[in-house]
C-alpha distance (Angstrom), angle and dihedral (degrees) to the residues before:
residue distance angle dihedral
M1 . . .
S2 3.83 . .
E3 3.81 122.5 .
E4 3.82 90.5 -122.3
K5 3.80 92.1 56.9
K6 3.80 90.7 46.9
S7 3.79 92.9 54.6
N8 3.82 91.3 50.7
N9 3.81 90.8 52.8
V10 3.81 91.4 47.8
T11 3.81 87.2 58.8
N12 3.82 92.0 46.6
Y13 3.80 93.4 49.6
G14 3.80 99.9 87.6
A15 3.79 143.0 123.7
D16 3.82 93.2 -63.5
N17 3.82 89.6 62.2
I18 3.82 91.2 62.1
T19 3.82 106.7 96.0
V20 3.83 119.4 -162.2
L21 3.82 116.7 -146.5
E22 3.81 105.6 166.9
G23 3.80 144.7 -21.0
L24 3.79 131.1 -89.4
E25 3.81 99.9 -114.4
A26 3.81 118.9 129.3
V27 3.81 96.9 25.4
R28 3.79 91.8 107.5
K29 3.81 91.8 40.3
R30 3.80 94.7 50.8
P31 3.82 106.8 17.7
A32 3.83 94.0 158.1
M33 3.81 89.6 65.5
Y34 3.80 89.3 62.5
I35 3.81 106.0 34.4
G36 3.83 103.4 22.5
D37 3.82 99.6 -109.5
I38 3.81 143.1 -9.8
G39 3.81 95.2 -114.3
V40 3.79 132.4 79.3
R41 3.82 94.8 -51.0
G42 3.81 94.6 51.4
L43 3.80 91.8 45.2
H44 3.81 91.7 56.6
H45 3.80 91.5 41.8
L46 3.82 88.3 66.9
V47 3.81 89.2 64.4
Y48 3.81 92.1 48.4
E49 3.82 91.7 52.8
V50 3.82 91.7 55.2
V51 3.82 93.6 43.0
D52 3.84 89.2 49.4
N53 3.82 88.6 64.2
S54 3.80 90.1 55.6
I55 3.81 91.6 45.6
D56 3.82 89.0 52.3
E57 3.80 88.3 57.4
A58 3.80 88.6 49.7
L59 3.82 92.5 49.7
A60 3.80 88.4 51.6
G61 3.82 89.0 53.0
Y62 3.81 100.9 -109.2
C63 3.81 104.9 101.1
N64 3.80 133.8 50.8
D65 3.81 103.5 160.6
I66 3.82 126.9 62.5
K67 3.80 124.5 173.9
V68 3.81 123.7 -164.9
A69 3.81 121.8 -173.1
I70 3.79 132.2 -176.2
L71 3.81 104.0 -148.5
P72 3.84 124.9 -146.3
D73 3.83 93.0 -99.3
N74 3.86 92.0 50.5
S75 3.78 92.9 -102.9
I76 3.82 117.4 134.4
R77 3.81 132.8 -129.2
V78 3.82 121.1 -163.7
E79 3.81 118.9 -174.7
D80 3.81 129.7 -180.0
N81 3.80 138.0 174.5
G82 3.81 95.5 -131.7
R83 3.79 127.3 124.5
G84 3.80 94.3 -74.5
I85 3.82 122.8 -115.2
P86 3.83 109.3 -75.8
V87 3.82 113.3 -99.2
E88 3.81 104.1 -173.9
L89 3.80 123.7 105.7
H90 3.80 117.1 -64.7
K91 3.81 103.8 -140.0
K92 3.79 98.7 -149.3
E93 3.83 95.5 44.2
N94 3.83 95.0 35.4
R95 3.81 92.9 -138.6
S96 3.80 137.9 84.1
A97 3.80 115.3 -55.7
L98 3.84 87.2 -132.2
E99 3.81 90.4 59.4
V100 3.81 90.2 47.3
V101 3.81 91.7 53.2
L102 3.81 90.9 49.0
T103 3.80 99.4 43.5
V104 3.81 107.2 31.8
L105 3.81 120.2 72.1
H106 3.80 113.9 -125.5
A107 3.81 92.6 12.6
G108 3.79 116.6 132.9
G109 3.78 148.6 91.6
K110 3.81 92.5 -81.2
F111 3.83 89.4 74.5
D112 3.80 90.7 56.9
K113 3.83 111.8 77.2
N114 3.81 91.9 -152.9
S115 3.82 91.2 60.8
Y116 3.81 101.8 42.8
K117 3.82 127.0 15.7
V118 3.80 89.8 -169.3
S119 3.79 130.4 14.4
G120 3.78 132.7 -170.6
G121 3.77 129.4 -130.7
L122 3.77 132.0 85.4
H123 3.78 103.6 -132.4
G124 3.81 95.5 27.0
V125 3.80 91.0 -147.4
G126 3.77 89.6 135.4
V127 3.76 134.7 -168.1
S128 3.84 92.7 -41.8
C129 3.80 88.7 71.1
V130 3.81 90.0 50.9
N131 3.80 88.2 50.2
A132 3.82 92.5 51.7
L133 3.82 90.9 52.0
S134 3.82 96.7 45.7
S135 3.79 125.1 90.2
L136 3.81 86.9 -149.4
L137 3.81 131.6 12.9
Q138 3.79 126.3 176.5
V139 3.78 125.6 -172.0
Y140 3.79 128.9 -167.5
V141 3.80 120.9 -170.7
H142 3.82 123.2 -163.9
R143 3.79 106.8 -163.2
D144 3.81 138.9 141.6
G145 3.83 92.4 2.6
K146 3.80 94.4 -54.4
E147 3.81 139.0 95.0
Y148 3.82 120.8 -133.1
H149 3.79 129.1 -169.7
Q150 3.80 139.6 -167.7
E151 3.80 133.4 169.9
Y152 3.83 130.6 -154.8
S153 3.77 139.0 -171.2
I154 3.84 117.5 -155.5
G155 3.80 87.6 -19.4
I156 3.82 96.5 -51.3
P157 3.84 117.1 118.5
K158 3.80 114.0 -119.9
F159 3.82 90.4 -157.9
P160 3.82 138.4 -9.4
V161 3.81 119.9 -82.7
K162 3.79 107.8 -76.6
E163 3.79 136.1 -168.1
V164 3.82 108.4 -120.0
G165 3.80 102.9 177.8
K166 3.78 149.4 -46.9
S167 3.80 122.0 -58.7
E168 3.77 137.5 -171.7
K169 3.81 90.9 -165.1
R170 3.77 128.4 82.7
G171 3.77 130.9 -151.5
T172 3.80 142.7 63.6
I173 3.81 132.0 -74.8
V174 3.82 118.1 -163.4
Q175 3.80 120.4 -175.2
F176 3.80 120.5 -179.0
K177 3.81 141.5 170.9
P178 3.84 114.7 -150.3
D179 3.80 113.0 -123.8
D180 3.81 108.6 -106.8
T181 3.83 90.3 -157.4
I182 3.83 87.2 65.3
F183 3.81 104.5 35.3
T184 3.80 123.4 65.3
H185 3.81 89.8 -155.9
T186 3.82 124.3 35.2
E187 3.82 104.1 172.1
Y188 3.80 114.7 103.6
N189 3.80 120.9 -136.8
Y190 3.79 110.6 -135.2
E191 3.83 94.6 -157.4
T192 3.81 92.2 53.8
L193 3.80 93.1 51.7
A194 3.82 93.5 41.6
A195 3.84 91.3 52.8
R196 3.81 90.7 53.5
M197 3.83 92.7 46.8
R198 3.82 90.3 49.9
E199 3.81 89.4 50.3
L200 3.83 92.0 49.7
A201 3.81 91.0 50.2
Y202 3.81 91.2 54.0
L203 3.81 92.3 45.3
N204 3.81 92.7 50.0
R205 3.78 107.4 40.1
G206 3.77 117.8 -155.3
I207 3.81 96.0 32.8
R208 3.81 119.9 112.1
I209 3.81 113.4 -144.1
T210 3.80 117.1 -174.0
I211 3.80 125.3 -171.0
T212 3.81 124.9 -170.3
D213 3.78 130.7 -177.9
E214 3.81 108.7 -148.1
R215 3.81 90.1 -173.4
E216 3.81 90.3 73.2
T217 3.80 132.4 45.9
N218 3.79 130.5 -158.8
D219 3.82 124.2 -128.6
D220 3.83 90.4 -90.9
G221 3.81 91.8 54.7
S222 3.82 95.4 -105.5
F223 3.78 121.1 127.0
K224 3.79 120.3 -96.7
G225 3.79 108.8 -101.4
E226 3.79 151.3 124.1
S227 3.76 136.9 -137.9
F228 3.80 120.1 -143.6
F229 3.79 123.9 -159.7
S230 3.78 128.0 155.8
E231 3.79 127.4 -169.7
G232 3.80 93.1 174.1
G233 3.81 95.8 48.0
L234 3.79 113.4 -173.9
K235 3.82 94.2 10.8
E236 3.80 88.6 59.5
F237 3.82 90.1 43.7
V238 3.83 91.4 56.4
A239 3.82 91.0 45.4
Y240 3.83 89.1 51.6
L241 3.82 92.4 50.7
D242 3.81 91.3 46.4
K243 3.81 95.1 44.7
T244 3.82 91.7 114.9
R245 3.80 96.7 39.8
Q246 3.77 128.9 80.2
P247 3.83 109.7 -112.2
L248 3.81 119.0 -140.8
V249 3.82 95.7 -151.4
P250 3.84 128.1 42.5
E251 3.82 97.4 -108.3
P252 3.81 140.7 -1.4
V253 3.79 119.6 -81.3
F254 3.83 112.2 -118.4
M255 3.78 129.0 -164.5
E256 3.78 134.0 173.0
G257 3.76 138.3 173.8
G258 3.76 140.9 118.5
K259 3.76 151.5 -168.2
D260 3.84 137.1 -147.5
N261 3.84 92.4 13.7
V262 3.84 90.9 -53.9
I263 3.81 108.6 127.6
V264 3.82 118.1 -157.8
E265 3.80 127.2 -162.8
V266 3.80 123.2 173.1
A267 3.80 131.9 173.1
F268 3.80 126.7 175.9
Q269 3.77 141.9 167.7
Y270 3.80 134.0 -173.6
N271 3.81 119.8 -131.8
D272 3.80 137.2 -179.5
T273 3.83 95.9 -96.3
F274 3.80 127.4 99.7
V275 3.80 100.5 -128.9
E276 3.79 132.0 94.3
N277 3.80 114.9 -130.7
I278 3.79 112.9 -175.3
H279 3.81 114.5 163.1
S280 3.78 116.5 -172.9
Y281 3.79 134.1 -165.9
V282 3.78 137.2 -172.0
N283 3.81 115.0 -164.7
N284 3.84 87.9 -17.4
I285 3.82 93.5 -53.7
N286 3.81 115.4 124.4
T287 3.82 106.1 -120.1
I288 3.80 96.7 -154.6
E289 3.82 91.9 178.8
G290 3.81 92.4 51.4
G291 3.78 116.9 -142.1
T292 3.78 140.4 -175.4
H293 3.83 94.5 -28.3
V294 3.83 91.2 56.9
S295 3.82 91.2 45.0
G296 3.80 89.2 53.2
F297 3.80 92.0 51.8
R298 3.81 94.0 46.6
R299 3.81 93.2 48.8
A300 3.81 92.4 49.7
L301 3.82 93.4 45.6
T302 3.81 93.2 51.4
R303 3.81 95.0 42.6
V304 3.81 97.8 47.0
F305 3.82 96.4 43.2
K306 3.81 92.7 44.6
N307 3.81 92.5 49.5
Y308 3.81 91.2 47.6
A309 3.83 93.3 48.6
V310 3.81 93.6 47.2
K311 3.81 92.1 46.0
N312 3.83 90.5 52.0
D313 3.83 94.6 40.6
L314 3.84 92.9 -120.3
F315 3.82 95.9 142.3
K316 3.82 95.7 55.8
N317 3.85 94.9 110.8
L318 3.81 96.2 42.0
K319 3.82 112.9 115.7
F320 3.82 96.7 -171.1
E321 3.78 134.8 65.5
I322 3.82 112.1 -99.1
S323 3.81 116.3 -120.5
G324 3.81 131.0 -161.4
D325 3.81 87.9 -114.4
D326 3.80 90.1 62.5
F327 3.81 91.7 62.2
R328 3.80 90.4 55.1
E329 3.80 102.0 46.1
G330 3.80 110.0 116.5
I331 3.80 93.4 10.0
T332 3.79 124.5 134.8
C333 3.77 109.8 -164.2
I334 3.81 140.6 169.7
V335 3.81 118.2 -158.6
S336 3.80 111.4 -171.8
V337 3.79 123.9 176.5
K338 3.79 131.7 176.9
V339 3.82 109.7 -148.8
P340 3.85 123.7 -177.3
E341 3.81 95.3 -142.9
P342 3.81 111.0 14.7
Q343 3.80 120.1 -167.4
F344 3.80 112.6 -149.5
E345 3.79 124.8 -156.9
G346 3.80 137.8 168.7
Q347 3.77 134.7 73.9
T348 3.80 94.3 -61.6
K349 3.83 96.8 30.4
T350 3.80 90.7 -114.3
K351 3.80 99.8 115.7
L352 3.80 118.1 96.4
G353 3.80 112.4 -128.5
N354 3.84 103.4 179.6
G355 3.81 104.1 123.8
E356 3.81 95.2 -159.7
V357 3.82 91.8 60.5
Q358 3.82 92.8 66.4
G359 3.79 93.2 61.9
I360 3.81 93.4 43.9
V361 3.83 93.0 51.6
E362 3.81 92.1 43.8
S363 3.80 90.9 51.5
V364 3.83 95.1 47.7
V365 3.82 94.0 45.7
G366 3.80 93.8 42.3
D367 3.81 94.5 52.3
V368 3.81 97.1 45.8
L369 3.82 96.1 39.3
G370 3.81 93.0 49.7
Y371 3.80 89.7 53.2
Y372 3.83 91.4 45.8
L373 3.83 93.5 54.1
E374 3.80 92.8 49.3
E375 3.82 90.8 49.4
H376 3.84 95.4 43.7
P377 3.85 107.9 42.0
K378 3.83 93.0 158.8
E379 3.83 93.0 55.3
A380 3.81 90.4 42.1
K381 3.81 91.4 56.2
I382 3.84 92.0 48.5
I383 3.81 90.7 52.7
I384 3.84 93.4 45.7
N385 3.83 89.5 52.0
K386 3.80 87.9 52.8
V387 3.82 89.1 51.3
I388 3.82 91.2 51.5
L389 3.82 90.3 50.0
A390 3.82 89.0 49.4
A391 3.82 91.7 51.8
T392 3.81 91.2 50.8
A393 3.81 92.3 47.0
R394 3.82 91.5 46.1
H395 3.79 90.0 54.8
A396 3.84 90.2 51.6
A397 3.83 91.1 44.8
R398 3.79 92.1 51.5
K399 3.81 91.2 53.0
A400 3.85 91.2 47.7
R401 3.82 91.7 46.3
E402 3.80 93.4 47.9
L403 3.80 89.5 49.3
V404 3.83 91.3 54.4
Q405 3.80 92.6 46.0
R406 3.83 93.3 44.0
K407 3.82 91.6 51.5
S408 3.79 89.1 52.7
V409 3.81 90.4 56.0
L410 3.83 95.5 42.8
S411 3.81 94.9 49.9
G412 3.80 94.8 63.5
S413 3.77 107.5 -121.3
G414 3.78 88.8 19.3
L415 3.80 91.0 -146.2
P416 3.81 119.9 141.4
G417 3.82 114.9 -103.3
K418 3.83 91.3 -124.6
L419 3.82 92.4 58.8
S420 3.82 115.5 103.0
D421 3.78 99.2 -158.7
C422 3.80 128.9 -156.1
S423 3.82 125.8 -119.5
E424 3.83 96.6 -126.1
R425 3.81 113.4 94.7
D426 3.83 100.7 -167.3
P427 3.85 104.8 99.0
G428 3.80 90.1 -152.6
A429 3.82 90.0 63.4
C430 3.83 96.6 41.1
E431 3.79 132.2 89.5
V432 3.78 133.0 -176.3
Y433 3.80 126.2 -154.2
L434 3.81 116.8 -146.2
V435 3.80 98.3 -153.2
E436 3.79 127.8 -165.3
G437 3.80 109.8 -120.9
D438 3.81 136.4 -4.9
S439 3.82 93.5 -95.3
A440 3.81 95.3 57.0
G441 3.80 87.9 39.6
G442 3.81 89.2 58.4
T443 3.81 91.7 50.3
A444 3.81 90.9 47.7
K445 3.83 90.6 50.4
Q446 3.80 90.4 54.8
G447 3.81 94.2 44.5
R448 3.82 100.4 43.7
D449 3.78 130.9 96.7
R450 3.83 100.8 -111.2
R451 3.78 92.6 -155.1
F452 3.81 96.3 72.9
Q453 3.83 108.5 -1.6
A454 3.82 122.5 87.5
I455 3.82 125.1 -172.7
L456 3.82 126.5 -147.4
P457 3.84 112.7 -178.5
L458 3.81 114.7 -152.0
R459 3.78 117.2 -152.9
G460 3.81 113.3 -133.5
K461 3.79 124.1 -45.0
I462 3.78 116.0 -17.6
L463 3.81 120.4 -132.5
N464 3.81 116.6 -69.5
V465 3.82 96.8 -119.2
E466 3.82 92.0 -171.2
K467 3.82 89.5 78.2
A468 3.83 101.6 30.4
M469 3.80 132.2 95.3
E470 3.79 112.6 -119.5
H471 3.81 97.8 -109.3
K472 3.84 89.4 55.0
I473 3.81 88.7 57.0
Y474 3.82 92.1 59.5
E475 3.79 90.4 49.4
N476 3.82 91.9 58.6
E477 3.82 110.5 101.9
E478 3.82 97.2 -146.0
I479 3.81 93.0 48.9
K480 3.82 91.2 47.2
N481 3.82 87.8 53.3
I482 3.82 91.6 51.5
F483 3.82 91.7 50.7
T484 3.80 94.4 48.2
A485 3.82 95.7 41.2
L486 3.82 92.4 51.5
G487 3.80 92.4 45.4
V488 3.82 94.2 -134.6
S489 3.78 125.8 132.4
K490 3.79 137.8 -162.1
G491 3.76 124.5 -121.0
T492 3.80 134.1 41.1
E493 3.80 131.5 -167.4
E494 3.82 90.1 -98.7
D495 3.82 99.6 40.5
E496 3.79 126.7 22.4
K497 3.81 92.1 -158.5
A498 3.81 98.0 44.8
L499 3.80 118.5 114.8
N500 3.80 115.6 -121.9
T501 3.83 105.3 -145.1
K502 3.84 99.1 170.4
S503 3.81 90.9 104.8
L504 3.82 96.5 43.1
R505 3.81 104.3 147.4
Y506 3.81 99.4 -161.1
H507 3.80 127.9 37.8
K508 3.80 91.5 -161.3
V509 3.81 116.5 56.2
I510 3.81 107.2 -176.8
I511 3.81 123.3 -166.4
M512 3.82 109.2 -150.6
C513 3.81 116.3 -176.5
D514 3.81 136.4 153.9
A515 3.80 117.9 -76.5
D516 3.82 92.8 -120.3
V517 3.81 135.4 89.9
D518 3.84 94.1 -86.2
G519 3.80 90.5 48.2
S520 3.82 91.0 51.4
H521 3.82 89.8 50.2
I522 3.82 92.2 51.4
T523 3.82 90.5 47.6
T524 3.83 88.9 52.5
L525 3.83 91.6 49.0
I526 3.83 90.7 51.6
L527 3.83 92.0 45.7
T528 3.82 90.1 49.4
F529 3.81 88.9 53.8
F530 3.82 92.2 50.3
F531 3.82 92.8 44.7
R532 3.81 93.8 50.2
H533 3.81 101.3 35.8
M534 3.82 109.3 17.3
K535 3.81 101.8 29.7
E536 3.81 90.2 141.6
L537 3.83 89.3 68.5
I538 3.82 90.2 56.3
E539 3.81 92.5 45.3
K540 3.82 91.1 51.1
G541 3.81 92.0 50.4
H542 3.83 99.1 -111.4
I543 3.84 100.0 125.2
F544 3.82 122.3 85.4
I545 3.81 137.6 168.4
A546 3.80 119.0 -139.2
A547 3.80 117.4 -133.4
P548 3.81 111.2 -146.4
P549 3.82 114.5 -169.8
L550 3.80 119.8 -96.7
Y551 3.80 97.0 -149.3
L552 3.78 143.5 30.6
V553 3.82 109.1 -155.5
K554 3.81 111.8 -163.7
K555 3.80 140.4 176.6
G556 3.78 116.8 173.5
K557 3.82 107.4 -48.8
Q558 3.81 92.8 -21.2
F559 3.80 117.8 94.4
E560 3.81 141.7 161.9
Y561 3.81 132.3 -165.0
C562 3.81 116.2 -134.1
W563 3.79 129.3 -161.9
N564 3.81 99.0 -168.8
E565 3.80 143.6 18.1
E566 3.81 94.5 -95.2
Q567 3.82 91.9 54.6
R568 3.81 90.2 47.5
L569 3.83 93.2 53.6
A570 3.81 91.6 46.7
A571 3.83 92.1 48.1
V572 3.82 91.9 50.2
K573 3.81 90.3 53.0
R574 3.81 92.7 46.9
L575 3.78 95.5 48.3
A576 3.82 94.3 41.7
G577 3.80 90.3 54.4
E578 3.80 108.5 167.2
G579 3.81 91.5 -13.9
K580 3.80 132.4 83.9
E581 3.78 118.3 -69.9
D582 3.81 92.0 -132.7
S583 3.82 87.5 68.8
V584 3.79 87.0 72.5
N585 3.82 117.5 88.4
I586 3.82 117.5 -139.8
Q587 3.81 121.8 -161.7
R588 3.82 116.5 -166.5
Y589 3.82 111.7 -151.7
K590 3.80 110.2 -144.2
G591 3.78 95.6 166.9
L592 3.78 140.3 25.6
G593 3.81 88.2 -123.7
E594 3.83 89.6 68.3
M595 3.80 89.5 69.8
N596 3.76 124.2 74.0
A597 3.81 120.2 -128.2
E598 3.81 93.9 -96.3
Q599 3.83 92.8 51.3
L600 3.82 92.1 47.2
W601 3.81 90.2 51.4
E602 3.78 96.9 48.4
T603 3.82 96.1 43.8
T604 3.79 106.0 32.8
M605 3.84 112.5 11.5
D606 3.81 108.2 35.3
P607 3.85 105.9 99.9
E608 3.81 89.2 -148.0
R609 3.83 94.6 58.1
R610 3.80 110.8 15.9
T611 3.80 127.6 101.6
L612 3.81 116.3 -132.0
R613 3.79 122.5 -175.7
Q614 3.79 112.0 -149.3
V615 3.80 113.4 -140.8
T616 3.81 111.9 -130.0
I617 3.79 134.5 169.6
E618 3.79 107.0 -132.1
N619 3.78 92.9 164.5
A620 3.80 115.2 20.5
A621 3.81 94.9 -171.0
E622 3.81 92.7 52.1
A623 3.83 90.7 46.1
D624 3.81 89.2 51.6
H625 3.81 90.3 51.3
I626 3.82 94.0 48.4
F627 3.82 96.0 46.5
S628 3.82 92.5 48.3
M629 3.81 90.1 47.7
L630 3.81 96.1 47.1
M631 3.81 96.9 42.3
G632 3.82 102.6 29.1
D633 3.81 131.3 92.4
E634 3.80 99.3 -101.6
V635 3.82 110.3 100.6
P636 3.88 104.0 -175.1
P637 3.86 96.3 62.7
R638 3.81 90.0 46.4
R639 3.82 91.2 50.2
E640 3.83 90.3 48.1
F641 3.82 90.8 50.7
I642 3.82 92.6 49.3
E643 3.83 92.5 47.2
T644 3.81 91.5 49.0
H645 3.79 93.0 49.2
A646 3.82 98.3 33.9
K647 3.79 93.5 104.3
Y648 3.80 89.7 61.2
A649 3.81 92.6 52.3
K650 3.79 130.6 88.0
I651 3.81 110.6 -137.2
D652 3.81 120.0 -149.1
V653 3.79 112.2 -143.0
């Protein structure tokens, strides 16, 4: 876009471009309707809503630098170098356009097609929702050589927009403090925000996004932080995700194009693993349920590769029918589309429904991929050989899977002998503990409530599925037991790899391992299995991790359980009272087997007192990267990760 055209649009972007759809009432009454929940997820969503405004300016071509800061009191500051939110009078509302944007739900330039062709954000509730849920919000606008300021409390302006000085800068600064009377959790997680900023930088090449955490300083006195900038965009994103995998071709394949204001970008790379990793985005939002853009990519991939292989007689020795799944095994792919008016469907409203997008994506991918294969015959042959291997392995996996599922049917109840089931038959009221080792399993069986709690002991470390072919997974005894105990099966008429959860026997699946290094490793192995082969259970909120206490602090008949170091220190002080702290006895639990049944019940299994951590996937691409790094073959990235995060870990000596 030329500079001359930009300056004309800056002039045209004024108060009249701000369209008002509805008021702000009910946001504070029903916040979960607008931001998902009032816990950790909703808290972080506030940041994303503000950053989305800056990204919109970037997509329109007026912003290339965004700064996010977590301040010492857990408030957030977001600054950009965009055009600055308009401040002049809004004719319909008879007040400043800035105040309208910040106090009226669904008011903003993104609803006016002349201001933004495409805008990010899933719910589109905007910064006004953030304002309503903040005890304090301040906004500074640098525009037309001047600086403007306004302040709000729970969405109510403290004073009208005022000019506070001259400015050579341009852009908007929003600083807000989430309302602790609304949110159950008000401490921001740096890693969560940094992962999203990294993702946005890859999805929008050429934009620098910096995040700093002013709660923590480095050795040199500077604040902890990172700066993300990507020239290669999706190609660099795929390379980042595949950093710990062995690629089959020298570099990712990239394609872009579009039609009718729909912009398509796709990058993919094949690696030596056996899992399909397709991550899709619409207007920067992760569409975890896929949609028409993913369908378009899959159709083009299958069609073009199949035609090329047939034309070059590469399937002549294959004894099995080729499936679409075979073309996607070992692929890491990002499909990103920008759509002017996206229609979202699905349970979580993260599935793209626009029918026209499928054809546009299929056309773009088909044209570029066909050209790529003709120009790169060596790479094409390597990928086709991978597809043939996948088809052979899929055939073996299907036989192994059918054998497991057939045995379940033939053996009556089909339940594993090691499972101690519960008497309740309503899955919604039932929970199963996957317990590390027979000894702890025995203690858990004695301590549980038999009415609704089932126990499945797992012997040793289950198979590392990150490095195993699928048929090997179904041959593993512990994994077979998990499948049969849960009552789920793999494969439907539409999708051979889909998980059928209609017969799920427990709506809470709780991983309970020792609180030591080995226990953490086993938990990670089990989570890797669920993420790669039963991801639907995570997405539907069925997977939990139990949190057994680390310490028992005791003095005489008085005692307290503690889950972290801070609680232990506080308990020692409380129980010591006026006396010496060395009069207090501290027991460090390294294994579940060190507790008796009554202790295990009251600390870890009693629904009234236990702590369960629900496993969620906030960022599927980042989760993919971390699992492949932790459980893959590459040692240096794993060592780097452990060294970076070592200060957050508790080491058992």
